[in-house]
C-alpha positions in Angstrom: 248.3 -35.5 -34.7 245.7 -32.8 -34.1 243.0 -32.7 -36.8 241.4 -29.6 -38.4 238.7 -29.1 -41.1 238.9 -26.0 -43.4 235.8 -25.0 -45.3 236.5 -22.3 -47.9 237.6 -21.7 -51.5 240.4 -23.8 -53.0 242.8 -20.8 -53.1 242.4 -20.0 -49.4 242.5 -23.7 -48.3 245.9 -24.1 -50.2 247.3 -21.0 -48.5 246.2 -22.0 -45.0 247.3 -25.6 -45.5 250.9 -24.4 -46.3 251.0 -22.6 -43.0 249.5 -25.3 -40.8 250.3 -28.6 -42.3 253.3 -29.3 -40.1 251.3 -29.1 -36.9 247.9 -30.4 -38.0 246.3 -33.2 -40.0 244.1 -31.2 -42.4 240.8 -32.1 -44.0 239.0 -29.7 -46.2 235.7 -29.0 -48.0 235.6 -26.6 -51.0 232.9 -23.9 -50.8 232.0 -21.0 -53.1 230.5 -19.0 -50.2 232.1 -15.7 -49.4 233.1 -16.8 -45.9 235.0 -19.7 -44.6 235.7 -21.5 -41.3 238.2 -23.7 -39.6 237.1 -26.4 -37.2 239.1 -28.6 -34.9 238.3 -32.1 -33.6 237.8 -32.1 -29.8 236.3 -35.0 -27.9 235.2 -36.5 -31.2 233.2 -33.4 -32.1 234.0 -30.6 -34.6 234.4 -27.3 -32.8 234.4 -24.1 -34.8 237.7 -22.3 -34.1 237.3 -19.3 -36.4 235.3 -17.8 -39.2 236.7 -15.5 -41.8 235.8 -13.6 -45.0 237.3 -14.8 -48.3 239.0 -11.4 -48.7 240.6 -11.4 -45.2 244.4 -11.2 -44.9 246.0 -14.7 -44.5 248.1 -13.6 -41.6 245.0 -12.4 -39.8 243.3 -15.7 -40.4 246.3 -17.7 -39.0 246.6 -15.4 -36.0 242.9 -15.7 -35.2 243.1 -19.4 -35.6 246.1 -19.8 -33.3 244.6 -17.6 -30.5 241.2 -19.3 -30.7 242.7 -22.8 -30.9 244.6 -22.1 -27.7 241.5 -20.9 -25.9 239.1 -23.6 -27.1 241.2 -26.7 -27.5 243.8 -26.6 -24.8 
């Protein structure tokens, strides 16, 4: 299964995990910073797929992730 790492607040991690858990194995790190990021494992290295603000719309984060994942990891 494809592996991703989400770094953000607990609330955002829970929301993103609900959307992506069926397609990805998800690891996470809680952070109190106002921004977050999603990384994917490619060739045994973590590659940053997207960065987002903690007040960004969840649908925008998921769309940005999906587009960038297709570009960077396929």
